[in-house]
C-alpha positions in Angstrom: -18.1 0.3 -35.8 -16.1 3.4 -37.0 -17.6 6.0 -39.0 -16.1 6.3 -42.3 -14.2 9.6 -41.3 -12.2 7.8 -38.6 -11.6 5.1 -41.2 -9.8 7.4 -43.5 -7.9 9.1 -40.7 -6.6 5.7 -39.3 -5.8 4.6 -43.2 -3.5 7.7 -43.8 -1.9 7.4 -40.4 -1.3 3.5 -40.8 -0.4 4.2 -44.7 1.9 7.3 -43.5 3.6 5.1 -41.2 4.2 2.1 -43.3 5.7 4.7 -46.0 8.0 6.2 -43.5 9.6 2.5 -43.1 9.8 1.9 -46.7 11.4 5.3 -47.3 14.4 3.7 -45.9 14.8 1.8 -49.2 15.4 5.4 -50.8 17.1 7.5 -47.8 19.2 4.7 -46.3 20.2 1.8 -48.4 21.7 3.6 -51.3 24.1 5.5 -49.0 24.8 2.2 -47.0 26.0 0.4 -50.2 27.8 3.6 -51.5 29.6 4.0 -48.5 30.9 0.3 -48.6 31.9 0.9 -52.6 33.7 4.1 -52.0 34.9 4.1 -48.5 34.5 7.8 -48.7 36.2 8.9 -45.5 39.1 6.8 -46.3 41.3 10.1 -45.7 40.1 10.2 -42.0 41.5 7.2 -40.2 40.0 4.0 -41.5 37.2 4.3 -43.9 33.5 3.5 -44.1 33.9 0.1 -42.9 35.6 0.6 -39.9 33.6 3.4 -38.5 30.9 2.7 -35.9 27.3 2.1 -36.5 26.4 5.7 -35.6 28.8 7.2 -38.1 27.9 4.5 -40.6 24.3 5.4 -40.6 25.0 9.2 -40.5 26.9 8.8 -43.9 24.5 6.3 -45.2 21.6 8.8 -44.8 23.2 11.7 -46.3 24.5 9.9 -49.4 21.0 8.5 -49.9 20.0 11.9 -50.0 22.8 12.6 -52.7 21.4 9.8 -54.7 18.2 11.5 -55.4 19.8 12.4 -59.1 20.3 8.9 -60.0 17.1 7.7 -59.0 15.5 10.3 -60.9 17.6 9.0 -63.6 16.7 5.3 -63.2 12.8 6.5 -63.5 13.8 8.8 -66.7 15.3 6.0 -68.8 13.7 3.1 -67.3 10.5 3.7 -65.9 8.7 3.6 -62.6 8.7 -0.2 -62.4 12.6 -0.3 -63.1 13.2 2.2 -60.2 11.1 0.0 -57.8 13.1 -3.0 -58.8 16.4 -1.1 -58.2 15.4 0.3 -54.9 14.2 -3.1 -53.6 17.4 -4.7 -54.8 19.4 -2.0 -53.2 17.8 -2.5 -49.9 18.3 -6.2 -50.0 21.9 -5.7 -50.8 22.3 -3.4 -48.0 21.0 -5.8 -45.8 23.5 -8.5 -47.3 26.3 -6.1 -46.5 25.3 -5.0 -43.1 25.1 -8.9 -42.2 28.3 -9.7 -43.5 30.2 -6.6 -42.1 28.6 -6.1 -38.7 29.9 -2.5 -37.8 31.0 -1.8 -34.1 27.7 -1.2 -32.0 28.8 2.1 -30.3 25.0 2.7 -29.0 24.1 1.7 -25.6 20.7 0.4 -24.9 19.9 3.4 -23.2 21.0 5.8 -25.7 18.9 3.5 -28.2 15.9 3.7 -26.1 16.0 7.2 -25.6 16.8 8.2 -29.1 14.2 5.8 -30.3 11.5 7.2 -28.5 12.6 10.8 -29.7 12.2 9.4 -33.2 8.9 7.7 -32.5 7.5 10.9 -31.2 8.8 13.1 -34.0 6.8 10.4 -36.6 3.7 10.8 -34.3 3.9 14.7 -34.6 4.6 14.8 -38.1 1.7 12.5 -39.0 -1.0 13.7 -37.0 -0.1 17.4 -37.8 -0.5 16.5 -41.5 -3.3 14.0 -42.0 -7.1 15.1 -41.7 -8.3 14.3 -38.5 -12.2 12.7 -38.4 -15.0 13.2 -36.2 -18.3 12.1 -37.4 -19.2 12.9 -40.8 -16.3 15.6 -40.9 -12.4 15.6 -41.8 -10.5 18.4 -40.4 -7.7 19.6 -42.3 -4.1 20.9 -41.3 -3.0 24.4 -42.5 -0.2 22.9 -44.2 -3.1 21.5 -46.7 -2.7 25.1 -48.1 0.4 24.0 -49.9 0.2 20.1 -49.6 -2.6 20.0 -52.0 -0.5 21.0 -54.6 2.5 18.6 -53.8 0.2 15.7 -53.4 -0.9 16.5 -57.2 2.8 16.5 -58.1 3.5 13.1 -56.5 0.3 11.5 -58.0 1.3 12.9 -61.6 4.9 10.9 -60.8 3.0 8.0 -60.0 0.9 8.2 -63.0 3.3 9.3 -65.6 6.6 8.7 -64.2 9.5 11.3 -65.4 9.1 13.8 -66.8 5.7 14.1 -64.9 3.1 16.0 -66.5 1.7 19.2 -64.8 -1.4 17.8 -63.0 -3.2 21.1 -62.4 -3.4 22.3 -66.1 -4.4 20.7 -69.3 -4.5 23.0 -72.3 -5.7 19.9 -74.4 -2.8 18.0 -74.4 -0.3 16.7 -71.6 2.5 19.4 -70.9 5.6 18.6 -68.8 6.2 19.9 -65.3 8.4 23.0 -65.2 9.3 22.6 -61.6 12.1 21.2 -59.4 10.3 17.7 -59.1 13.2 15.3 -57.9 11.6 14.9 -54.2 8.1 14.2 -55.8 9.9 11.3 -57.8 11.2 9.8 -55.0 7.9 9.9 -53.0 6.3 8.4 -55.9 8.3 5.6 -56.4 8.2 4.7 -52.6 4.5 5.4 -52.8 4.4 2.4 -55.6 6.4 0.3 -53.7 4.5 0.5 -50.2 1.3 0.7 -52.2 0.1 3.8 -50.5 -1.5 7.0 -51.8 0.2 10.0 -53.0 -0.6 12.0 -49.9 0.3 9.3 -47.5 3.7 9.2 -49.3 4.1 12.8 -49.0 3.4 12.7 -45.6 5.8 10.0 -44.8 8.7 12.1 -46.6 8.3 14.8 -44.0 9.4 12.5 -41.4 13.0 11.9 -43.3 14.6 15.5 -43.6 15.1 15.8 -40.0 17.1 12.4 -40.1 19.3 14.0 -42.8 19.6 17.2 -40.8 20.8 15.3 -37.8 23.4 13.3 -39.6 24.9 16.4 -41.2 25.3 17.8 -37.6 27.3 14.8 -36.9 29.2 15.0 -39.9 30.1 18.5 -39.4 30.9 18.3 -36.1 33.3 15.1 -36.7 34.9 16.3 -39.7 34.8 20.1 -39.7 34.8 20.9 -36.0 37.1 17.8 -34.9 34.8 16.5 -32.1 35.7 13.1 -30.9 34.2 10.4 -28.8 31.7 11.2 -26.2 32.3 14.8 -26.7 31.2 14.5 -30.6 27.8 12.6 -29.6 27.1 14.7 -26.4 27.3 17.8 -28.6 25.2 16.3 -31.5 22.4 15.8 -29.1 22.6 19.4 -28.0 22.4 20.3 -32.0 19.3 17.8 -32.3 17.4 19.7 -29.3 18.4 23.0 -30.6 16.5 21.8 -34.1 13.4 22.7 -31.7 14.6 26.3 -31.0 13.2 29.3 -33.3 13.4 32.7 -33.0 11.2 35.5 -30.9 7.9 35.0 -33.0 6.0 33.8 -30.2 6.4 37.3 -28.4 5.7 39.1 -31.5 2.3 37.0 -32.1 1.3 37.6 -28.4 2.1 41.5 -28.9 -0.1 41.2 -31.9 -3.2 39.6 -30.4 -3.1 42.0 -27.3 -3.0 44.9 -29.7 -6.1 43.9 -31.3 -4.6 41.7 -34.3 -5.8 38.4 -35.6 -4.6 34.9 -34.9 -2.8 33.1 -38.2 -2.6 29.6 -39.2 1.2 29.9 -38.9 3.0 31.7 -36.5 5.6 32.7 -39.2 3.2 34.5 -41.2 3.5 38.0 -39.1 7.0 38.3 -41.3 6.8 39.5 -44.8 10.1 37.5 -46.0 9.8 35.1 -43.0 12.7 33.2 -41.4 10.8 29.6 -41.0 11.6 27.7 -38.0 13.3 23.9 -38.5 9.8 22.2 -37.5 7.8 24.8 -40.2 10.5 23.5 -42.7 10.2 19.9 -42.3 6.6 20.2 -42.0 5.6 22.4 -44.8 8.5 21.9 -47.5 10.2 18.8 -46.8 11.9 19.0 -50.5 13.7 22.3 -49.6 15.0 20.5 -46.5 16.1 17.7 -48.6 18.0 20.2 -50.7 19.8 21.7 -47.7 21.1 18.2 -46.8 22.6 17.7 -50.3 24.0 21.3 -50.3 25.6 20.6 -46.9 27.2 17.3 -48.2 28.4 19.4 -51.0 30.0 21.8 -48.9 31.6 19.2 -46.4 33.2 17.1 -49.3 34.4 20.2 -50.8 36.3 21.3 -47.2 37.6 17.9 -46.8 38.7 17.7 -50.5 40.6 20.8 -49.7 42.8 19.4 -47.2 45.7 17.2 -47.4 44.3 14.1 -48.7 45.2 11.8 -52.1 44.7 13.2 -55.4 42.2 10.0 -56.0 40.5 10.9 -52.9 40.1 14.3 -53.7 38.8 13.7 -57.2 36.2 11.1 -55.8 35.1 13.5 -52.9 34.3 16.4 -55.8 32.7 14.1 -58.1 30.2 13.3 -55.1 30.0 16.7 -54.2 29.0 17.7 -57.8 26.4 15.0 -57.9 24.8 16.0 -54.7 24.5 19.7 -55.8 23.1 18.5 -58.7 20.5 16.7 -57.2 19.9 19.6 -54.5 19.2 21.7 -57.7 16.3 19.3 -58.5 14.9 19.2 -55.0 15.1 23.1 -54.5 16.6 25.5 -57.3 16.7 28.1 -54.6 18.6 26.4 -51.9 21.0 25.1 -54.8 21.6 28.5 -56.2 22.5 30.2 -52.4 24.8 27.4 -51.9 26.6 28.1 -55.2 26.6 31.9 -54.0 28.3 30.8 -50.7 30.8 28.6 -52.6 31.5 31.5 -54.9 32.5 33.7 -51.8 34.3 31.0 -50.0 36.7 30.3 -52.9 37.3 34.2 -53.3 37.9 34.2 -49.5 40.3 31.2 -49.6 42.1 32.7 -52.7 44.3 34.5 -49.8 44.7 31.3 -47.7 46.5 28.0 -47.9 45.5 25.4 -49.8 43.7 27.4 -52.5 44.7 25.2 -55.3 43.0 22.1 -53.8 39.8 24.1 -53.2 39.8 25.3 -56.5 40.6 22.1 -58.1 37.8 20.5 -55.9 35.6 23.0 -56.8 36.0 23.0 -60.6 35.6 19.2 -60.7 32.1 19.5 -58.8 31.0 22.0 -61.1 32.1 20.2 -64.1 30.2 16.9 -62.7 27.0 18.9 -61.6 26.9 20.8 -65.0 27.0 17.4 -66.8 24.6 15.8 -64.6 22.1 18.7 -64.7 22.1 18.9 -68.5 19.3 17.0 -69.3 17.0 18.4 -66.6 18.0 21.8 -67.4 17.5 21.2 -71.1 14.1 19.8 -70.3 13.0 22.9 -68.1 14.3 25.3 -70.8 12.0 23.7 -73.7 8.8 26.0 -74.4 6.0 25.3 -76.4 4.2 27.7 -79.1 2.8 30.3 -76.6 4.2 29.4 -73.5 5.8 32.0 -71.1 9.5 31.9 -70.9 11.1 32.3 -67.6 15.2 33.1 -67.4 17.1 33.0 -64.3 17.2 36.6 -64.7 13.7 37.0 -64.4 13.1 34.4 -61.6 15.5 36.2 -59.2 16.9 39.7 -58.8 18.5 41.7 -56.7 16.6 43.5 -53.8 16.8 43.9 -49.9 14.9 41.4 -47.8 11.8 42.8 -46.3 11.0 40.9 -42.7 9.4 43.7 -41.1 7.1 46.0 -42.9 9.0 49.1 -44.6 5.5 51.2 -43.8 6.6 51.4 -40.4 9.2 54.1 -41.4 8.4 55.1 -45.1 6.7 58.3 -43.6 10.1 59.4 -42.4 11.6 59.2 -46.2 8.2 61.0 -47.7 10.2 63.5 -49.8 12.4 60.8 -51.3 9.4 58.4 -51.8 7.8 61.1 -53.8 10.8 61.0 -56.2 12.4 57.3 -55.9 9.8 55.1 -54.3 11.4 51.9 -55.0 14.5 53.3 -53.5 13.0 54.8 -50.5 11.4 51.3 -49.8 14.9 49.7 -50.2 16.7 51.9 -47.8 13.7 51.2 -45.5 14.4 47.6 -45.7 18.0 48.1 -45.1 17.6 49.9 -42.1 14.9 47.2 -40.6 17.5 44.3 -41.7 19.1 44.1 -38.6 16.2 44.2 -36.2 14.2 41.8 -38.3 17.0 39.2 -38.4 17.5 40.0 -34.3 13.8 38.9 -33.8 13.6 36.1 -36.8 16.6 34.5 -35.0 16.3 35.2 -31.6 18.8 32.9 -29.7 20.8 32.2 -32.9 21.2 36.0 -33.4 23.0 36.2 -30.0 25.1 32.8 -31.1 26.0 35.1 -34.2 27.2 37.9 -32.2 29.2 36.0 -29.6 30.8 33.8 -32.3 32.0 36.9 -34.2 33.4 38.1 -30.9 35.7 35.1 -30.1 38.3 35.4 -32.6 41.2 34.2 -30.9 39.6 31.2 -30.0 38.1 29.9 -33.0 39.1 26.6 -34.9 39.8 26.8 -38.7 36.5 25.0 -38.6 34.8 27.5 -36.4 36.3 29.9 -38.9 34.9 28.6 -42.1 31.3 28.0 -40.3 31.1 31.7 -39.4 32.4 32.8 -42.9 29.5 30.4 -44.3 26.9 31.9 -42.2 27.8 35.4 -42.9 27.7 34.7 -46.7 24.7 32.9 -46.4 22.9 35.6 -44.9 24.3 38.2 -47.3 23.0 35.7 -50.3 19.6 35.4 -48.5 19.3 39.1 -48.0 20.2 40.8 -51.0 18.7 38.4 -53.8 14.9 37.8 -53.9 12.3 36.1 -55.8 10.8 37.7 -58.7 8.1 35.3 -60.1 5.6 35.9 -57.4 5.2 38.4 -54.4 6.3 36.1 -51.5 10.3 36.0 -51.4 10.2 32.1 -51.6 14.2 32.5 -52.5 14.9 34.4 -49.5 13.1 32.0 -47.1 14.5 29.1 -48.2 17.7 30.2 -48.8 18.1 31.2 -45.2 18.1 27.6 -44.3 22.0 27.4 -45.0 22.9 29.8 -42.4 20.3 28.6 -39.8 22.4 25.5 -40.2 25.6 26.9 -39.8 24.5 29.2 -36.7 23.0 25.8 -35.0 26.3 24.4 -35.2 27.9 27.4 -34.0 25.5 27.6 -31.2 26.6 24.2 -29.8 30.1 25.6 -29.3 28.8 29.0 -27.9 26.3 27.0 -25.3 29.2 24.9 -24.4 31.8 27.7 -23.7 29.0 30.1 -21.7 28.4 30.1 -17.9 26.9 32.3 -15.4 24.3 34.9 -16.5 24.9 34.6 -20.1 24.5 30.7 -20.0 21.1 31.7 -18.3 20.1 34.4 -20.8 20.9 31.9 -23.6 18.7 29.0 -22.3 16.0 31.5 -21.6 16.3 32.6 -25.3 16.3 29.0 -26.1 13.3 28.2 -24.0 11.0 30.8 -25.9 12.1 29.4 -29.2 11.1 26.1 -28.0 7.5 27.3 -26.9 7.2 29.1 -30.1 7.9 25.9 -31.9 5.3 24.0 -29.9 2.7 26.7 -30.4 3.4 26.5 -34.2 2.8 22.8 -34.4 -0.4 23.3 -32.2 -2.0 25.7 -34.5 -1.1 24.2 -37.6 -3.2 21.4 -36.4 -5.9 23.0 -35.0 -6.4 26.4 -36.7 -8.7 25.3 -39.4 -11.0 23.6 -37.4 -10.9 26.6 -34.7 -11.6 28.7 -37.7 -14.8 27.0 -38.6 -15.9 26.7 -35.3 -15.8 30.5 -35.1 -17.7 31.2 -38.0 -14.9 32.2 -40.8 -16.6 32.7 -43.7 -13.7 31.2 -45.9 -14.0 27.9 -44.0 -17.8 27.4 -43.9 -18.5 23.7 -43.7 -15.1 22.8 -44.6 -14.7 19.6 -42.9 -17.9 18.4 -44.0 -17.0 19.5 -47.4 -13.9 17.6 -47.2 -15.1 14.4 -45.8 -17.8 14.4 -48.5 -14.9 14.8 -51.4 -12.9 12.3 -49.7 -15.6 9.7 -49.6 -16.5 10.4 -53.5 -13.1 10.2 -54.8 -12.4 7.1 -52.8 -15.1 5.6 -54.8 -14.1 7.3 -57.8 -10.4 5.6 -57.6 -11.6 2.0 -58.7 -14.1 3.0 -61.2 -12.3 5.1 -63.8 -9.2 5.0 -65.3 -6.1 6.7 -63.7 -5.5 8.7 -66.8 -8.8 10.2 -66.9 -9.4 13.9 -66.6 -11.7 15.4 -64.1 -12.9 18.9 -63.5 -14.7 20.5 -60.3 -15.8 24.1 -59.5 -12.3 25.8 -59.3 -13.7 29.2 -58.4 -14.5 28.5 -55.1 -10.7 29.2 -53.9 -9.1 28.6 -50.7 -8.9 25.3 -48.7 -11.9 23.9 -50.6 -9.6 23.6 -53.6 -7.2 22.3 -51.4 -9.4 19.7 -50.5 -10.1 18.8 -54.2 -6.3 18.6 -54.7 -5.4 16.2 -51.8 -8.2 13.7 -52.9 -8.6 13.8 -56.6 -6.0 11.8 -57.8 -6.4 12.4 -61.6 -5.4 15.2 -64.1 -7.3 18.2 -63.8 -8.2 20.9 -66.6 -7.8 23.8 -64.3 -7.0 23.5 -60.6 -7.7 27.1 -59.8 -9.3 30.3 -61.3 -7.8 31.1 -64.5 -4.6 28.9 -65.4 -1.8 27.8 -63.3 0.7 28.0 -66.2 3.5 28.4 -63.6 4.1 24.5 -63.6 3.8 24.2 -67.5 1.5 24.7 -70.4 1.2 27.5 -72.9 -0.8 30.6 -71.7 -2.4 31.0 -75.2 -5.0 28.4 -74.3 -5.7 29.7 -71.0 -8.9 31.8 -72.2 -10.6 29.0 -73.6 -10.0 26.9 -70.9 -11.3 29.2 -68.2 -14.4 30.3 -70.2 -15.2 26.6 -70.5 -15.0 25.7 -66.9 -16.7 29.1 -65.9 -19.6 28.0 -68.2 -19.8 24.5 -66.6 -19.6 25.8 -63.0 -21.6 29.5 -63.5 -21.8 31.7 -60.7 -25.0 32.9 -58.9 -27.8 34.2 -61.0 -26.1 32.6 -64.2 -27.2 30.1 -66.4 -26.2 26.4 -65.8 -25.5 24.3 -69.1 -28.2 21.6 -69.9 -26.5 17.9 -70.3 -26.3 18.3 -74.4 -24.3 21.8 -73.7 -22.2 20.4 -71.0 -21.0 17.5 -73.2 -20.1 20.0 -75.8 -18.0 22.1 -73.5 -16.3 18.8 -71.9 -15.5 17.7 -75.5 -13.9 21.0 -76.0 -12.0 21.1 -72.9 -11.0 17.5 -73.0 -12.9 16.7 -69.5 -14.3 13.2 -69.0 -16.1 13.3 -65.5 -17.3 16.6 -63.8 -17.5 16.4 -60.1 -20.4 18.5 -58.7 -21.1 19.4 -54.8 -24.0 20.7 -53.0 -21.9 23.7 -52.5 -21.6 24.3 -56.3 -24.1 26.9 -57.9 -24.7 24.4 -60.8 -26.0 21.8 -58.1 -29.2 23.7 -57.4 -30.6 24.0 -60.7 -32.8 20.8 -61.3 -32.6 20.8 -65.2 -28.9 21.4 -65.8 -26.3 18.8 -66.5 -25.3 18.0 -62.7 -28.7 15.9 -62.4 -29.2 14.7 -66.2 -25.5 13.3 -66.9 -25.0 9.6 -66.2 -23.6 9.4 -62.7 -20.4 7.3 -61.9 -20.2 8.1 -58.3 -23.1 9.4 -55.9 -22.4 10.4 -52.2 -24.5 12.6 -50.0 -23.4 16.1 -51.4 -21.3 14.9 -54.1 -22.0 13.4 -57.7 -19.3 12.7 -60.1 -20.9 12.3 -63.6 -19.2 11.0 -66.8 -19.3 14.1 -69.2 -18.3 12.2 -72.6 -21.2 9.8 -72.4 -24.0 12.0 -73.5 -24.7 11.2 -77.2 
């Protein structure tokens, strides 16, 4: 008989695999139906229905990503059940259309077997990298739990409350709307409810699909922007997919740092301040940003097609779809969408001096109008503020500043005089000096591609020139604009996805046109990048368990604690209402709080020490919330409230259930509330009590 830890692991693996299949209802079927209805590529020799199977599937995937906003609108207007019915109906319609208008199968059995095997391997990598691995009475977490705990809570909030979802990690006495780009979590929530899987399983399944969207964009850019045809197209597409496994020179930096006596990090990218993430890191950590990238790339491609020699009706249709796609990207990742707007602005200025400028201006204007109208309700909701709630405008969220990949402290001693008078200016100058070597290390193979592509002026096609311009524009908007809300430059990291994609396409052409020693050097750099990605995936899976085994105090008994929480919360799910409010000891911090968020499945009063008002809720209530939670879960040497006192605190906070573990200080006091409030769930090391039941 399997130990429950193994049961949970297998349940998550099976649920995530099932969810991956059900995601086709959201990320394949809508685009297939739209393609039949719109005949989107009618300007390109024949229309959607006359394309082969491969191209039809590529359009279907990217158009489905673009349909994220309409799906959110359905949930907003009709509720989760309406969205579930709509998605299932669209899936049935897609099957009927496919059987009625069977496309030409332009994939050989050998190709289908090869790509099917690669796809299956990717599914296994994603699921095994993200779920908890069980052994004995322990569940070992992935490094990605650092972010996925919060994202799981967002998906769960959508599944419980619909749109607009509530902020699940802070409750100041009432529900507060989530102020965040939540469109991806809506998609995950709807799919999770259809598949009858947990929020975490839906989130894990969602990480499989963005690589499919990026791969589809590679094919469409190769076909329509670069003019590749037939077997040349699909051979070069295969090279592009392979290059998704290539990252920069992070691995040599990590090895050097380790040899110099440095520590090992859970993610290879963490050596850099403003990192340029690998593709696999993006897909595993932040699928919503990758999904936004797909929408933005579709927007750019459609604007490029609309600026060509097409009928006015087709131009309007393409521009309108580009606008809807951009609007969806804004709700998936505002950072990627803002960077795309910057690239489009630079491109429009550049094209003012070229042929077809009027067509581009018209298409961009229509797309901007459609995007503005589509985003109106969402932006209005984000701009609403309650009394005492912190207001953040775009001016405060983003600001000008030079990106810092290499630590400026390396060169600041050379600018001591300036640093004494103008410390900020000195740091900016040093960051500017280190920008080129920083990108050289972070991009690696693709930095050489950029240099070679820039040199090949005479041999470039119009599409390659456009890609190169987009790459430079993308690097500019990612290098001189930065996030202002938190220390981490999240905007710079996510905006870099755009030039990374353009360099990926340019890299295919550079590899195809190289020979001799240059080709060997390029392949050598690519091989280093592949090894880096492999090392990164291995560390994401093993680092937390390795750190615990080597006595890291922050990881003390983490796998045991994670299993105990999973077991207790699994029992709690069927015993209390989904709307119940729960609180645990949020002062523990680190991965222990992430373990709580991965499993809790209910509204939490305060997810962390203090109040996480970044995602909604007024700051004015924070002091009372923080004080109440601190009293319920006191530190060492402090008094633990008795049952009656705890009930009074719960009433003031709105808490209905308290979760205590053997690692909490409150657990150690026999006369405290832990042992005198009625238990709803009792498991070894965990006790969940009903706080509102005490008279």
